[in-house]
Structures are given as C-alpha cells and as structure tokens.
N, C-alpha and C positions, 0 to 999 in steps of 0.2 A: 331461574333468576332473571329478572328483567334487566335489560341492558341500559340502566340509567347511569349518569355520570357519578353520582354519589355512591351508589352501590358498587360500581366498578372500582372506584378509588378505595373504598373500604376493603374489598377483597384483595386488591393489589397491596395495600398496606399490611394486611395479615400475612400474605405470602412473603413479603419482604422481611417481616419479623421472624417468620419460620426459618427463612434462609440465614438470618443473622444468628439465631440461637442454635442452628443445627451444628455449628462448629465450636460450641462453648467449651466442651470438655477437651477437645484436641487443642484449642487455643490456650487454655489454662495450663495444660501439660507442657506444651512447647515453651510458654512463657516461664513456667517454673524451672524447666530444664536449662533454658538460656540464662535466666537470672542466677541460678545456682552455679553455672559455669563461670560467670563473671565474678560472683561473690567468693567462690572457693577455689577457682582455677589458678590463682596466682598467690601461692602461699607466702612468698617473700615480699608481698606488697606492704607499703608503709601505711596503708589505709584499710587494713583487714577488718578492724573493729567497725569502722564506718560502713564498710560493705556488708558486714553481718547484720548491723542494725537496718541498713537499707533492704537487705534480703527479707528480714522479718516484716518490714512494712509491705513488701511485695506479697508475702504470704497472707498478710491480713487483708489484702485486696482480693487475692485469688480465691480464698475460701468462700467469702460471700458470693462471688461471681459464680462459683461452681454450685453452691446451694441454690442460687437464683436460677441457674440452668436446670437443676433437677426439679425445682418447683414449677418452672415453665413446662417442662416435658410432661409432668404428671398431672398438673392441675389446669393449666391455661391452654396449652396447645390442643387438647382433645375437644375443647369448646369451639363452636362455630360463630360465636357472637363476641369474641374478645376484641378489645380495642387495639388494633395494630399499631397506631401511632404511639400509644402509651407504652406498649411493649418495646418498641424501637427506642423510645427515650430511656427506658429503664436499662436496656442493653447498652445504650450509648454511654450512660453514666459510668457503668462498670468498665467498659472498654477504654474510655478516655482517662478514667482514674488510673488504670493500669499504665497508659501511655505517659501520664504525668510522673508516676513513680519511676518509670524507665528514664524519663528526661532528667530526673533529679540526680541520677547516678553520676553523670559527667560533671554536673554543677558542684557536687560534693567532693569529687576526687580528682578534678582536672589537673591541678597544679602538681600532683604527686604521681601522675601516670607516666610510665616510660613508653617508648615507641611501640613495643609489642602490645602492652595493655591498651593503649589508646587506639591502635589499629584494630585490635580485636573488638573493642567497644564499638567503633564505627561500623565494622562489618556486621556485628550482631544487630545493632540498631537498624542498619540498612536492610538486613535480611528480614527482621521483624516487620519493617515498614513495607517491604516488597511483598512479603508473605500475606499481608492483610488484604491484598488486592482482591483475591477470590473470596475471602471470608467476609469482607465488609462491602462487597459490591452491590448490596441492596440499599445502601444509604450513603448519599454523597457527602453529607456533612460529617458523619462519623468517620468515613473512610479518609477524606482529605485531612480532617483535623488530627486523626490518629497518626498519619504519615508526617505531618508538619511538626506535631508535638515531639515525635521521636527524633527527628533529624535536625530541626532548626537550632535548638540550643547547643548541641554538640558541634554543629557546623560553625555557628557564630563564635563559639569559644575557640575553635581551631583557627578560624580566619584571623581573629584578633590577637592570637598569641604571637610570640617572638620566634618560635621554632618553625623551620621550613617544612618539616614533615607534618606538623600539626596544621599549618596553613594549607598545604596541598590536600591533605585528607579532609580538612574542613571544607575546602572549596569543592572537592568531589562530592562530599556529602550534601552540600547545598544544591549543586547541580542535579544530583540524583533525586533530592527531595522535590525540586521543581518539576523534574521529568515525571516523578510519580504522581504529582497533582494532575498532569494531563492524562497519564495512563489511567489513574483512578476515575477521572471524569468520563473517559470513554467506556471503561468497564461498567461503571454505574449506569450510564445511559443505556448501554446494551442490555444489562440485566433487567432494568426496570421496563424497557420496551418489550423484552421477552415475556416478562410476567404479565404485562398489560395485554400483549397479543394473545397469550395463552388463555387468559380469562375472557377476553372478547370472543375467542373461538368457542369456548365452553358456553357462553351466553348465546352465541349464534346457533350452537347445536340444540340448545333448549328451544330456541325459537323455531328451528327446523322441525323438531318433533311436534310442536303445536300446529305447524302448517300441514304436516302429514295428516293430522287428525281432521283437518278441514278438507283434505283432498276428497274424502268420500262425498261431502256436501257439494263440492265443485263438480264431481262426476255426475251427481244427480241433476244438478242444474244443466250440465252439458247434455245429458240425455233428454231433458225436457226441451232444450233448444232444438235438438234434432227432430223431436216430434213436431214442434211448431213449424220447422222448415218443410217437413213433408206435407203439412197442411196447405202451404202456399204454392199449390200447383199452377194456379193461373198466372202467377208472376215469376215462374221459374226461369224463363228465358231472359227476362230483364236482369234478374239477380246473377245469372251466369255471366252475362256480359260485363256487369259491374265488377264481379269477382275477377274475371280475366284481366280487366284493365288494372285492377289493384295489384295483381301478381306481376304484371309487366312493369308497373311502376316500382315495386319492391325489388325487382331484379337489377335495377339501376341504383339502389340505395344500399349503403352500408347498414346492416341491421342494428349495430350498436349505437353509432353516432347519428344516424339518419342523414348523413351527408352522401354526396355522390360517391359511388365506388370507383375503382380504377378505370373500368371500361367506360362508364358514363362520363367521368371527368375528362378522359382523353378525347371523347367525341365532342364534348362541350368546348374544350380548349381548341380543337381544330376549327370549330365555327368562329370562335373569338379571334384566332390568329388570322383567319381569312378576312374577317371583317376589318381588323386593324390594318392589314396590308392594303385593302381596297380603299380605306378612308385615310390612309397615310397618317395614322395615329399610333401612339405608343401603347403597348400592353406589357405589364410586368407579371412574371410568374415567380411566386415565392415557394420554395421547397423548405418545409419546416420539419425538423427532426427533434424530438424531445430528448433532453439530457436527464439521466437519472431515473427514467421510467422503469427500466428493467429491474432495478433494485427494488422498487416498490412492488412490482409484480411478483418477484421471487420471494420477498419477505412477508408481504401482507396478503398475498393471494390474488387470483385473477378477478375475483369479485370486486375487491377494492380497486384493482387496476382498471377495470371497466368503468367504475365510477369516476376515477381520475380522468380517463379519456373523455367521458361525457362532459365533465366540467371544463376541460381544455377546449372542447368543441364549442361550448357556449362562449368562452372568452375569445376564441378566434372569430366567431360569427359576429362579434361586436364591431369588427373592422372591415367586413366584406359581406356581400349578399350571399345567402345560403346556396343559391344556384351557381355560385362561382367558387365554391369550396369543395374539396374532395379529400377523402381519406385514402392515401396511397397504399400504405402497408404498415400494419402494426401501429407504431407510434409516429408515423410520418403523415404529414398533411400537405396539400397543395392549395394555393390560393391564387386566383387570377384577378389582376387589378387593371381593367381597361382604362385608357386615357390617363396613365400614370407615368411620369418621368422617373429617372433613376433616383433623384433626390427625394421625391415624394414617397416612392416605394421603400426606400431605406428608412425614412422616418416612420412609416407605418409598420415596417418590420420591427424596428426598435421598440415601438409602442406595444406590439404583440408580445415580444420577448419579456418586456416589463410586466405585462398583464399575466402572462403564463407563469412567471416566476413568483407571483404572489402565493402565499400559503393556501393550501387546499385542505379543508377540514372534513374528514369523513369518519363517522363513528367515533367522534371525539379525538381523533388522531390528526395532528397537523403535519402535512407532508409538503415537500417542495420539489418541483421539477424545473428544469431550465429548458432552453430551446436554442438550436443553431439554425440559422436561416441563410439559404443561398438564393440568389436572384438572377434570373435571365430575362432579357428584354426582346420583345418582338416589335418591329422587324430587324432591329440592330444585330441581334445574334442569330436569329433564325425565324422563319415563318412556319416551320413544321412543328407540330405539337410534340411529337416524340423526341425530337432533337432538343427542343426548348426544355423539356423535362430533364433530359440527360444533362444539359449544361447546368441547370440549377442544382441538380443533384451533385455534380462534380464540385461546384463551389462549396456546397454544404459539407461534403466529405473533406475537402481541403481545410475548411475552417475547423472541423472537429479534430483533424490531425495536428493542428497547430495550437489548439486550445484557445483560439480566437473566436469569441462569441459575438463580434460586431457583424451585423448583416453586411454581406459583400456581394457586389455585382460581378457576374461572369466577365472575363476579359480574355483577349487573345494571349496575353502573357501567361495567364493561368493554364490555358490549354497547352502552350509550349512547354511549361514546366511539367505538366502531366505526361506529355509525350516524351520529354527528355527522361523523366523518371522511369517510364515504361521501357525506354530504350536501354537504360542502364540495367534494369531488372532482367530484360531479355538477354543482354550480354552476360550478366552474372550467371545465368543458367548454364552457359557454355564456357565459363572462364577457366574451369579446371581442365577440361579436355583440350582447350586451346592453349594451355600452358601460359596463361596470362597472369596468374597469381604467383607471387613469390614472397619469401620471408626475408626480413632484415633482423639483425641481432644487435642489441645494445648491452654492453657489459654492466654488471652489477659488482661493485668493488668492495672487498672487505676493508672496513675503516681501520682496523688494527694493523694489518700487515701489507695492505695494498695488493693483495692477491685477488684472483678472479673467483667470486663466489658463484655466479651464474650469469647467464645471458638471456635477456628477455626477447622472445620471438614476436615480431611485429608484422602483421599481414599487410601486403601492398598489392595493388592491382594496376597493371598496364593495359588499359582498354583501348585498343586501336591507336597505339602511340599517344594515348592521353592518360595522365595519372589521375586516378579516382581515389580520393581520400577515404580512409576507413570510416570517418564520421558520416560519409555520404552513402557508402554501399552496405555497411554493417546493419543499420536499421532496416534497409530494404531486405537484406538476407534474413533477418530475424522475422520480419513481418510475413515474408513469403514462405518461410520454412526451409530455405536453402542453407541456413546457418548450420543445420545438422550435418550435411555432406561436406560443406566447406570447413567446418570445425574438425571433422574427422581427417580431412586432408592436411590441415595445419598440424594436428597432433602427429600424424605419420611423418610429415616432412621435417618437423622440428626434432623428433626423436632420431630420425635417420641422420640428420646433419650432426647432431650432438654426439652420436656414436662414433663419428669420424674425426672429432677434434683431437689432434695429436698433441698440441701445445697447451691444451687446457683440458686434459683427459679426466680431471676430477670435477670440473665445473658442471653445474646443472643447467638445464634449459628451462626457462619459465614461460608457460603458455597461458594466454588469457582464455577463459572459458565463459561463454554466455550463459545466462540463467536458463535460456531455452534449451541449450545443450544439456545442462546439468539436470533439468527436469525430464529429459528424454530417457525412455526406458533402455534405449540402445547405447547410451553413453559409456557405461562401464565396459561393455563388449568392445566398443571402438577403442577405448583406452588400452585394454588388454591386447588388442590386435596391433596397436602402434608399438607397444613395448616388445611384443613377441617378434614382430617382423624386423625391428631395428636392432634388437639385442641390447638396447639401452637399459642399464640397471634402474629399477624404479626409484631409488633414492636420488638419482640424477634428474628426475622430472619434478618440476614444481608447477602447480596449477594456481593461477590467479583468478579470484572471483571478486566481483564488485559487491558493495554493501547492499545493492538493490535486491539481492537474493533474500534478504530478511523480510521482505514484504510479501513473499510468495508462500507456497506450501512449505511451512517450516519442517513438518514431519518428513516430507519427501527429501528436502534438502539435507537434513541431518542424516538420513539413511544413506544418501549418495556419498556424502563426505565421509561417513564412517567406513564405507566400502573402499573409498579412495585411499584413506589413511591406513587401512588394513593392508594395503599393498606397499606400504612404506613410501608413498608419494606425499610430498609436503604440500600444504595448502596455504596460500597467502590471501589476505584481504587487501584488495587494491583500493587506492584513493581513500584511505581510512580517515574518518572524521567529516566526510562530505555527504554521507547518506543516512542510513537507518541503523547503524550499529549501536549496540548497548553492551554494558559490562556482562550482563547475564547471558546475552547471545554469544559473546566471545568465549565465555567460560563453557557454555554448553557445546559449542562447535569445536572447541579445542584446536584452533588454527595454529600453524607453525610460525607464520610471519605476518607482520602488519606493515603495510607500505604507507608511509606518510605522504599525503598529497602535496604536489608542487606548490599549491596556493599558500600553504603554511610555510614552506621554505622561503618563498618570495617575500613573505610578510614577517620575517623573523625580527625585524627592527620594531615592530608594533606588538600585536597580540600573538603572532605566530610562535614565538619562542615558548611562551607559557603553554600553548596547546601541545607543542612538540614535547616539552618536558612532562606534561601530564600523560601524553601517549606513551612515552618511554617508561613512566612509572607503572602504568596499567600493563604494558607488555611485559615488564619485568615480573610483576606479581603473577601474571598468567603464564610465565615461562615462554614467552614468544620473542622471536627475533624481530628487529626493526630494519626497514629499508627506507631511506629518504630519496624521493624522486625529484627530478628537475634541478639537480645541483649544477650550477653554471659558473661559480667563481671559487677561487682559492679561499676567500673569506668564509664562504658557506661550508666548504670542506672542513676547515679548521674548527669552526664553531660547532658543527654537527658532530665531529669526532670528539670534541671536548665534552659535549653533552652526553655521549655514550651511545650514539647511533651505531648499529652493527654494520650496516652496508650502505653504500652510496651509489647513486645512479644519476647520470645526466650528461649534458653536452660538455661539461668540463673534462670528462674522461674521453668520451667518443659519442658521435652521432650513430644512429642505427646504420648498419652495414649489411650488404648481402653476404652470404656464407663464404664465397670465394674471397671477398674483400676482407672479411673477418680473419680468415686463415692467414692472409698476407700481413694483416695488422698485428696478429699475435706473434708471428715468427721471430721478429727481431727485438721483441720487448725485453728490456732489462730493468727499467725503472718506470713504474706506472705513472709517477707524478710528472714525468717529462713527455708523456704521450701527446702527440698532436691530435687535433680533432680528426675523426674519421669522416669519410664521405657518405652522403645519403645513398 
C-alpha cells in the first residue's frame, strides 16, 4: 500500500468503523438490561405504563441495531474496499437514536419520579455515558453527542426543578457530562492517533520490503564501484589524502544534523571567548533544550524523531552561522552569538523559541515541540568555554524546573539560589542521623461530641538553628529520592508517639504519604515494620494521600492501597477538590475519608458552601467520612457542623505541637470548645 494521504485516511476510517461495530452486541445487551431495569425495576411507580411503552420503543431501536451489526459482520467487514465513513454514519444513526430514546425517559416521567427512581436514573444514564468512552472512542462526534444527549436533558430538568436533591443531582450530572466531553476528546484523539500510527507503520513496512528488493541492485553497483576504484592506481595517493581529510572533518560533525559535535563546539567556543576577551566585546552563549521531544521519540519512533531534529536544526540555523552552532546532547543545542548584548540575545532566543514552536509536519503528522533557553555572557560571567556552557545549562535547568519558558540570562542570584538549594539538600541527607527532624501534631476533632478523632503528624526540620519549611525541603527530598528514608522515619516516629498517648489512647495518628513513597516497592514493608516495632494497632493509623496520585500508575496505586486497607489501615484523600479526583476513581479506590481543602472553608460565603455540600453528598453516597481543614473561627465550626461534616481540624482548636507539648495540652482538657491555641 502506498503511503498517500487519501489512502491512509480511507484505511483509518475503515479501522475506526471496525472498532465502533466490534461492540455492537455487547452495547445492545447492556442497553437492554439497563432499560429493562428502569422500566420494570420500580413496580409501584405511577408511570409504569409510560415506562413500558418507552421500553418497547427502546426494543424497536435495539433490534435493527443488532441486525445491522450482524449484517456488518457477515457482509461488509470481510471486504477490503468498503466505505468507512458511510459505515460510521450508519452506526452513528443507530447509536444516537438509542441515546435519544434514553433521554426521552426523564422527559416523560420526571414530575412523577421519587428520590430513589430519579437517583437511579441519573446513575444509569451517567454510567451509560461513561461506558461509551471505550466503545465510541473511534469517532468524536458520535462519542460526544452520545454523552451530551444522555446527560444534558436530565441534568437541566434537575437544575430547573424546585427540589434540592434534584438540583444537586442535576448539577452533578451536568458537571459530569462536561467532564466526559473532555475525557471523550482525549480518548478519541489517542485512539485515532494510534490507528493512524499503526497504519503508517504498516505502510512503512511495505516500503521497507521494496527497498530490500533493491538492495541487490545497490550491492551490484557497489561492487562495480570497487572495481573502478582498483583501476585508478595512478591517482590512489591523492584520493587517500582527500578521504583522510573528509574523515577528519566528519569526526567533528554530528552525523544527523551536520552541526558541530560537543568536542568541536567546545574548541570553537574557546577560540571565540578568547577573541571576545581580547577585543573587549560581548559574546552570548545560548543553551537550547527541546520540550516535548522525548514524547515524540517514544510514540512515533526514532526515525520520526531524527526528522524532527533535522527540521529544528534548519530553524535554529536561520538565526546564526552554522559554524557557531553545535549539537550538545540528544535534544540539546548550543549557539554562540559574537558581538551580542543581553537584550539582543534574549530577543534572538525568543525568536528561536517562536520558530521552533511552529508545527512540524512529517509523514502527514503535525507535531509540536517547544524550547527552553538559558543564556550566559562572555566576559561578564566567564571567559572559559566549559564554565560558560555550565552557567547557560544551569539557567536552562532552572527555567525548566519553574515552567518558565522566557529566555533568561545567568546571574549571581541564580548561582546563590543553586548553592543554597545544594546546601539544603546536603543537610537533608544527614538530617535524620543528626536528629534535626521532628514531628508536630494537630488534633482532628469529632464534630458531634468534640472528642479527639485523630492527630495529624506534620514534619518539621531544624537545620542549624534555622527552620526550613516542608514546602522547601519536601520537593528536594522527592527529587533526590531521600523521601523514601525520611518517609519511613516519619512512619516509625508517628506510630511510636501514638502508642504512648495515655489521654487519647483511642485516637489515631494521621501521616501524609508522598506518591513517590506509595509507588516504591519497599513501602508496604516499611509500613509493617513501623506497626510491628511500635505495637500500634493498625486501625489507629491513617494515611493521607493527595489527589495527584491519580495521574500516575493507577494500577500500582490501586494495588498498594488494597494492601494498605487489607491491614485495617484507613486511607484519606487530602485537599479534596483541588487536584485530579473523580467519582469513578473515588469509588474504585474505596477511600475511608475525604479531607475538604482549606480554600473551600475560607470561601464558604461565596461558592465554597455549595462545593462543600456537594462533597458531603458524594462522601455520603460512597460511605466516606469527611474532615474539614483550616477551621479558624467559631462561625466556621457551627456552619460545618450544621452541614454534617464529621471531623474538624484547624487553628481554632490548636496549632501543631510537638509530642511533649501535645501530652501537656491533652492532660487537663475537659471541654474542647474552651481550649486555647497550642504553640507551634
């Protein structure tokens, strides 16, 4: 098959049609079962006759769809020349007709539905909409239309009704429908790109077989060339000299981009810096690192990646002489700009980024990469080539870490920050053995009876009589891998302290766990060691995880959480609502507690209360407890208690305290509402 755009599109369309029709029977059976449950599952309904008529209409739609699926499987699919677009349109008519029949049910029965029937209908329609993600992932119009037709009518009916539960469920359905649109868009994009990539590779394989057939002819021509070479004996010495010169030249060039390699560029930069120092002129060095190139290399293959690098080379070469550009490593480039001040080189770097960011089309695929540029100046920052490269590289790395893609010039302040960060990292490596780390505890109060539910352990670091905040050293610990040993120490220390709490002997200790810890194979072993050495009952240990775990390896996360909960250890989601959580993920993970973020507590007078109430409803449906963080006033306590929040935590009750302060604070307590603030 020749790799033309029209042929590739036709094959992609056929594959998409096959993917859609592959689930026809399963989809019809699921639809029949779900519609039957709604039609006959509530025998005392006032609208049973209407539901039966509606179910009959659904049956009239499903039977032709099933027959169409059988006809497709037996008559159309075996052919290699069928019209994929027409097949997709035919499938779409049946699928969307089914969705319209689904959507008509709440329109016909809405006013007579009770809470259970309406909730069940919302859940069924939401499940049908979510379940269509994998089945309809080959066609964006069908997929998105299907989800919107299912969810929008019932959601709008709920929102515009007078009942609170209908409004809440309608709002959730509307939010879920909008979220599904984005999810469907990503799933469709990924599916179509996968189909396109697969067919491209098949076409390339066919082309490779044709090239192999030509290999014999090439070998024959090569043999003839060797014969001619043997004839030219009288010019052999001259040809050897020319060949030697060419080899020497190639040893200084990158074979892919034809730019100077690392060795050659370093030598050239040394000459340029010497010349700049002697002439008292400025020279700028740009360190360019591509953004997003690794993804292209991994998904599209190294051949496409090489083509991208060659195109990037052409774009960079438009801004500088080729004898002043080098390929440093992989997707990194260096550019020397003689007689250029800081303003000029920043403008040139910005123009380079803009040029690099333009779409790159290879094999009919449009790809995008970005660039991060760090700049160092000679002689202002250094006159040594190696040091100048190091400074430009440091700036580039700093920009990548902060997601700032504006070209930036090296400065002494940056160097000081890097040195300070390195100092903190070196100190963190010895913080445990030097007894500089310690834990503070903040109480979590039961809203119903003002008793202690648990105490959250918060890590603190006294580094050479200087307090270093967790927001400063935790990211460094995660990046360096030290979080594994530090996290194990925190678990051991928290369990040991909690096992000696005499005045709160039933209270649990809540420990924050980094996603890096959770993904580590040794985490479960460290958890067991902490419980065994301290003697703390597992049900008195709570682990808090952030919503960011949902973007990592979900399979590994689910397995780890399953093993944790099998030990009777409770799991809480921290800062709920600020990250990546979803209803399906909460249901799958079966967490025990949901912690409502402080930002919603502070914003209760505006939109915060609605979000809190929605969270409480979700938690109730999933049998989860709720904890409100950041409670600072009696008004917040009363409002949250009235809404039904299970636990409260914040400065209103106490600030985080060391263990010895906590024990003193606990001893005289008789009325929790009269407790003064603890000390940090």
